[in-house]
Structures are given as structure tokens and as C-alpha cells.
N, C-alpha and C positions, 0 to 999 in steps of 0.2 A: 634534413628532409629527404625521404626515400626516393621519390620520383616526382620531379617538378611538373611534369606534364600528365601525371596520372589521371587527374580529374578531366583532362581534355580527351584522353584516349579511351576511358572506360565509363560506361553509364552506371548509375546506381542500380544495384541488384541486391535486394534484401532476401532474407530467408523466406521460404514458402511454407505453406500449410498442407497437411493431409486434406483430402477432399471432405466436404461436410458430411456426406453420407457415411463415410468411414469413421470420422472422429466422433460423430454423435453416438456411436455404439459403446463408448467407454469414457472414462474420466481421466485418462492419461494425457500428458502433454503431447501436442501434435505438430510442433514446429519441426521442419526439416532443415537441419543445419547445412552450412556451406562446407565444401571441401577446403583444405588448407590452401590450395592454390587459388581458389575463388576468394578466400579471405585476404590473402596477400594482395590480390588485385584490388579489392574494395578498400583495404587499408592504404594502398598507394594513392587513392583519390584525395586523401587529406592534404590540404594546401599548406599546412603549417603556417597559418595566417600570422601576420605581424601582430594583430590583436585577435587572439583566439576567443571569439565570443562564446564558444562552447563551454569555456571555463565558468563563465558567469551563468550560462544557461543551466549548468549542472549544480544543484544545491550542495553536493559534497565536493565540488570543485575538482573533479577528476582531471588528471593531466593528460587529456585526450590525445593531443597531437603526438606526444612522446610515445604512448603505447601503440598508437597507429603505426608510427615509424618502426618500432621494435617488432611488430607483427610482420611488416613488410620485409624486414631484414632477417626474419626467422629467429629472432631472439625472444622466444616465448616466455622463458623463465624470467627474464628481465622485465618483460611486459607485465607479468603477474605481480612482481615486486612493486612496480610502479602503480599498478591498479590498486593493490592493497594499501598503499601508502596514504590513500585518501578515503578508502571505502572498505569497511570490515566484511561486508557481505555482498560482493558484486553478483553472485549467483541469484540473489533475491532481486536486486535492482534491474538486472538485465532481463528479467521475466515480467515484472509487474510495474516498473516505472514507465510512464508515458513518453519518456525521452525528450525532455525540454532541451537537452543538449543538441539534439538533431534539429529542433526548431530554430536554435540559435546559430547553427552551422552556417558559415558564409555561403556554401553551396546551396543552402535552402532558398536563397534569393531566386534561384531558378528551379525550385522544387525538387532538387536532387541532392539532398544532404548526404554526407558520409554515413554509412550504416554503423554508426557508433555503438548502438545497443547490441547488434549482432556480433560485432567484434569483441565487445566486452564479455559477452556470454561465452564466446569461443575461448577466450583467454582463461577465464576462471574454470570452465569445464575441463579444459586441458590440464590445468593445474591440479585438479583433483584426480584426473585419470593418470597423470604421471607421478602422483605421490609427492608433489612439491609442497602441498599445503599440509602442514603439520602443526601440532600445538607449539605455542611460544610461551612457556612458563617463565616467570621472572627469575632472575639470577639470585635475588634475595627478597625476603619478605620484610614489610615495613612494620608489621604488628598492628596496623590500623584496620578497622572493620567498617564495611559499608553495606547497607541494605538498599537494594534496588527493587522497587515495587512496580511490577509490570514487565512481562517478558516479550513485548513486541519489539520491533526493530530498534527503537530508541533505547529501551532497557537493555537489550542484548548488546548493542554497541557500547553503551556506557559501562556495562558490567565487564565486557571483554577488555576494554581499555584499562579499567581500574585494576583488574586482575593482573594484567601484564605489567602494570606499574608496581606490583608487589603487595597490593592490599588484599585482605581477606573479604571476598564479596559473596553475599547471599542474594540470590535473585528470587523474589517471591512472585508466584503466579497463581491466580485464583482458579484457573482451569486445570484440567488433569494433564495437559501437555503444554509445553512452552511454545511461544511463537506469536501470541496475541492474535490480531486480526489476520496475520499471514497464515496462521494455522486454521482458524475457523471462519474467516471471512472471505479469503481468496480461494476460489475453486481449484481443485487439483489439476484440472485441465489447463490452468494458467501457471500453476507452480506446484509441483509434487512435494509432498511433505517430508520425504526422506532428505531433502536438501536442508530443512531446518534441523532434523535429527542429527545430521552429520556435523553441522556447525555447533550444535549443543554439545556433542561429544568432544569436539575440539576445546570448547570453553571449559568443560568439566576437567579436562586434562591440564588446563592452564590454571585451575584452582577455583573456578566459579562453582558455588554450591547452589543447586536448584531446589526450591521448595514449592512444588506444585500442589494443587488442591488446597491452597492456603490463601484465604482472602484477608488481606490486611483491613482492619476495621471490623471484622467479623470473627475470624478464627484466631487472630492475633491483633492486639491493639497498637495504635500508633505510639502510645505511651511506652509500651514494651520495646518497640523498635528504637525510639529515641534514647531509652535508658541503656540499651545493650549494644548499640552501634555508634561509631564515631560520626557517621554521616548517613543521612537517608535521602535517597533520590526517588522522586515520584515520576514515574514514566508510564502511567496506567492507561493512557489513551483518552479519546473523546468518544465515549460509548453511549451517551444519551441520544437516542434516535429521535428525529423529528416525527411527531405524530400527525395523523390525519384527523383534523377537527371538523368533521361534517356529520350530519345525521346518518346513523346506521353503521358508523365506523367501529362500533363495539361488537359487531357480529363476529362469530368465530372464524369466518372465512377471510377476515382482514388480518394479515399477519406482517410482522416486521421481516424485512429482507434478511437480516442477520440470523434470525431464528431458522429460516428456511435454508440458508447456505450452510449454517453450522451443522444442521442435522445431516445433510448429505456428506459433508466432510467427515463426520463421525462414522457414518456407514462405510465410507471408503477406507477408513482407518481400521475397520474390522469390528467396530462396536456393535453389540446386539441392539435391537430396536428400542428396548426399554432404556438403555443407556444413551442411545443417540437421540431419542425423542421422549424425554420424561413427561412432557405435557401432551403426548399423543403424536402420532405420525402426521407429518406435514409433507404432502407430495403433490406434484402437478399432474400426475398420471391421469390421462383422459379428461382433463379439465380445461375450461376456458380461463386462461390466466391473464390478469392485467397487472403490469408492473408500473407503479407510479414513481417517476424519477428517471431522468435521462442520462445519469452519470454512469461511472464504472460499476458501481454496485448494482444498478439496474441492469446493465449489460450482463453481469455475472448471473443475475436471476434469469435472464433470457436463456443463456447457455445451459444452465442447470435445468430449467423447465423443459427445454427441448430434449435433453438427455433422459429426462424422466418420462417422456412420452406425452407431453401436453397436447390437448386437442387443438388449441390455438394460443398464441402469445401476442399480446399487445403491450407496447410501451408508450406511456404518456409523459409529456414534458410540458410544464406550464409556460416556459419561455418560448419565443418564436424560433423557428428553424434557422440555424446559423447559415451563412453563405457557404457554398461549396469550396470557395477559395478565398483566402484572406488578401487584403491589400498589403503587399510587402512593404511599401513605402511608409505605411502607417504603423505596422506591427513589428517587423523584423528588427532586432533579434529576439523579441519577446514572444512569449507563448501566445499563439493566435487563437481567436475565437473563430472556429469554422466547423463545418459538418464533419463529424467523425463516425466512421462505420467500423465497429469492432468485428473480430472473428465470430463472436456470438451472434451479432446482427446478421452476418452473412449466412448463418445456419437457419434463419427463418424467424421473422418477427414483423409485425405491423407497427410502424412508428408514427406517432402523431404529435404535433407540436401546437403551442398556443391553446392548450386545453386546460380548463379548470374543472376539477371534480366538485359536484354539488351534493350528491346523496348516494349512499349505498342502498341498493334495492335488494330486498330479500323476502322470504316467506318462512314463517316459523323459526326465525333466527338464523336461517341459512341464506347465504349470499346467492343472489341470482343475476345481479347486474350492477352497473355503475352508471349513474346519471351524470352527464357532463355538459359543458357549454363551451363554445369557442370564444376566443379572446382576440381583441385588437390591441396592439401595443403602440403607444405614442411616447417614444423615449422610454422612461421607466414607469410610465403610467399604463395600467391595463384597464380595458373596458370590455364588458361582456357584449358579444354580438347578439342583438335582439333576434329571437326566433331561431337561434342556432342550437338549442338543446337537443341532445341525443343520448341514447342509452346503449351501452355495450353489454353483451352477455358476459357473465363472470361467475365462476365457481370459487376462484381464489384470487385475492387482491394482495399483492406484495408491496410493502411500503419501503421504497429506496430513495427517500427524500433528503438524505444527509443526516448529520449529527449536530446537535446544538451545543455540545461540550462534554466535559467529564461528569460522571455521576457524583452527586454531592453526598449522598447518604453513605455512612460507614467511614471509610478512610478519610475523606476530605473534611467531613464534619469533625472528626477527632483531631485532624491535623491543625484545624483552626488557622489555616494560612489565608492570606488575602487573595481575592479573585479580581480579575480585570473586568472591564465593562461588558465583555462578551461572556463572562462566566467561567473563563479558564483560570487556572492557577497563575497568579501574577508573579512573573520573574522576567528579567531582561535577558538579552542574548550576549551579554558581556560575561557575567558570572553565573547565570541561571539560578541564583539564590532566591528563595521565597522570603516572605516576611519573617520566617523563622530562620535564623542564621545557620542552623545545622540541618536544614531541609532544602534540597534543590528540586527543580522540576524541569522536565524536558519533553520534547516530542509533542504529540497531539494534546496531551493534558495541559501543556503550556500554550501552544500556538493554535489549537483547534484542529478540526479535521484537515488532514493534509496528505502529502505523498510519503512513500517509504524513504525516499532520498532525503527529505527534510528531517524525518525521524532519525535516520542514521547520523546526519550532520549534527543535530542537536544532542544526541547521545554522546558523540565523540567530544563535542565542545564542553558539554556538562562534565564529562569525566575529567577533562583538563582542569576545570575550575575546582572540582572536588579534590583532586590530587594536590593542587597548589595550596588549597586551604588546609589540608591535613599535613603537608610536608614543608610548606613555606616556599617551595619551588616545584617546578614540574618540567619533565622532558616530553610529556605527551603532546602530540601535534594538535593544533587547533583547526 
């Protein structure tokens, strides 16, 4: 333990942001990092608990107290080795993970957890700056071939682990660039895409072959994959968006959040408008925008709408407003339900809770408003408040209500594997095998909509299972 009294001497001090009026002018990341001296101080606050709850709070089980100590003692390269031992892509997680590790930190009992996420980010960013992160090609090849379908964090982690074990890995991606929802679902102001490109370059040098613009089930059949590869891993995510089932929802001004976010990311990547928006330009400029859904995707729509110059932005949530502060005795060290305000919310939005949408209002097929009603909640039962109907002006309504599971048409229809009760591909977390013994599944396609850290964890564990099945033994970590 670096400094026994660090948490008593120093207050929590996390990274800061550029001012909203400044960051709204661009789509770049706007976090202001700590100096090394400040990071050393923040790392010294780690108590090295007898039971480090942060381990269980973190789905990839990062060895957090160890790399906190190494940062405190200026052993940055050792900290990077430690960090990479459990997480293939810490520069992704430190930017887009909500940090359940910090919620589980013992110091969170007093609302002052260690700045784990910021320290993680500093370690991996320094690793790239110093040139410490290099390809790790295998010493020998096994002669075994694996097809990984879907290049989100689960697929990337699985492919990288299998390539390092010596297998010949082909990673299939239906989009024109790798990264899955990290590429086209996460705005650039939260995570710039050169970070994905850099990791993809490392993976190619390790032997991973990327096949983009290739949709399995359309451009190439599952039958072909099973005939030409020793193992197939399904890691395509949970892309079936929840729809709005009310009158008027068919109007052209009602659009899915992912379509909206993807278009802007493609523009940021330099794509021309026809390539970025093949169905027509979708923009919030000068419009009254309503975002339905109070989660992270909804928040991303808020930030993007404000950058595009929306006239107004309103975010609606069907659930009641959470409490400002959780009851620690009831929730810690678990992830708490409490009011969360993102950096995008701070940039400008009207948030409303316990609201049910009733009807999309429009003229000549064009959206002009959204009719809503307020709700009363009694436990899990909701009841409309009589006489509380109201209509909000709207030119664009973005649906950010989550995902119901993986798309069934194409690949999954051809794979003919079993699904669980929720419609996800059925596989356990011991070996990740589907009902077809040569087909594995991991990430959101198996578990449903979830976090980047869970995707990386499942990709790594799935890779271990595949390696063991192909070779009879495995040295890959679980």
C-alpha cells in the first residue's frame, strides 16, 4: 500500500471538462486530464482494502488496488502491464464505462470514491504515448481457424485473445469500419474513433484479418463459415431497437437514435452526405427535438442535438425521477439507482420523468408535436394522472428506448441456434457454447443490451473456451 493515510489527507478530485460553450463548437473529446502529480495524489487515496469491492464492481475484474499503488510509486509501465492483464482495451472502458468500480469503492460510502476511471485512462494513454503498447504476435501458429462475427468490444476482445493464442482469426463486420456500436453509436465527443483504429492496427499486426462491409447471412452464409472455419463465434450485439407503438409513430420525423448518431459519426469521419445518410439527412439543426428514453443513448442524442444547433431539446423518461442520493446501507457496494446528470445534460436539456407518450401529432405526415400524459407509480404499477395530458412541440422525435435483443433475420436464422426466453442467443458463461457445438456466442448477442466492460469480459472468456476446445488445453486467462 503506497500511503496508508492518503484517503484522509486528500479529497477526491476528478478530471474536469472544458466549458459547455466551448465544447459545443466541436465533436472532439473535452476532458481535461490531471497532471502526473495530481494522479499520484489521487492514486494514494486507494485504501488497499482487505476486501477490494472494486474487483467485483468491475466486470473485467481489474486489479485496481495494485495499479493504483504502481501509479503512486511512479511505476507506470508495470501499472500498464497489470491493467492489460484483465482488459484488452482500457482506453475504451475509461471513456465510456459508467465506472461501477467507483460505485463499489469503499470510499464511496462517504461519496468520495477513488478516481479509478481517470487513473485507468492516464495509465493507458501514457502507455500509447511512450510506445509501450505494441503488437503481441504469437510465437507459433496452431493451424486452427476461427471466424468471429461482429467487431464490437466483445468480438474485438475475443479475436485478439485467439490471435495471440496462435489461431488464424477472421473478424467479420457488416459496416464499413470496425468497432460496432463504439464506432457508430458512441459520439466522438465521448470517444474519438482514432482509438479504435489504433487498436485495430495492433490486432492486424498480431494476425487478425478484418473483413468489413461483409454481413454474415447476406454476403456470406453461416453454412460457408461453418464449412471453412474450425470454430465460429457470434458477437454481433443486440441491435433490435425498441419501437414506439403509438398512433403517428410512422411519420418521417420519428427516427431511431442509432440512425441519428450513426449519421453524425460518419460525417465526423469525413464521409460525404450521401454515404453518411443514404436515407436522407437527419439533423436537429433549428428543430424542437424530443428524445424518448432517459439512458446513455438518450444522453448522447442530447449532446449531438445541441452540437447540431437544435432549437430546443427535451428528454422524456417513463420511470419516475430517481433520488438525488442513494441509501448507502441498502445499495453499497452495488450499482445504485440515483439521479445522474451527464456532461451532455449540463450542455442544455429539459428533462421530464413519469411521462407516457400517447400520440405523435402532425400535419401532412410531418411531425409537429408529441401528446403525453403524466404517470403515478405505485411500486411497479403505473397509472395515468387524470387531466394531465399535455402536448410538446416537436419537429424531430428520437427513439432511445433501448434494445430488445439481436436481429433474427439473416445470420441467426441461418445459424439455427437456440434462443433464451429473452430472445438472445442461448449460451452459458462457463463455455459460451450455443446449441451448435462449433458455434459460440458472447457479448450483447448472448446477454442482451449491456456495458462495454461486460462485452470485453465475455469476449475474453469466450476466447478461452474456444481455445480449449480447439487445443484440448488453454493458457488464456479467464
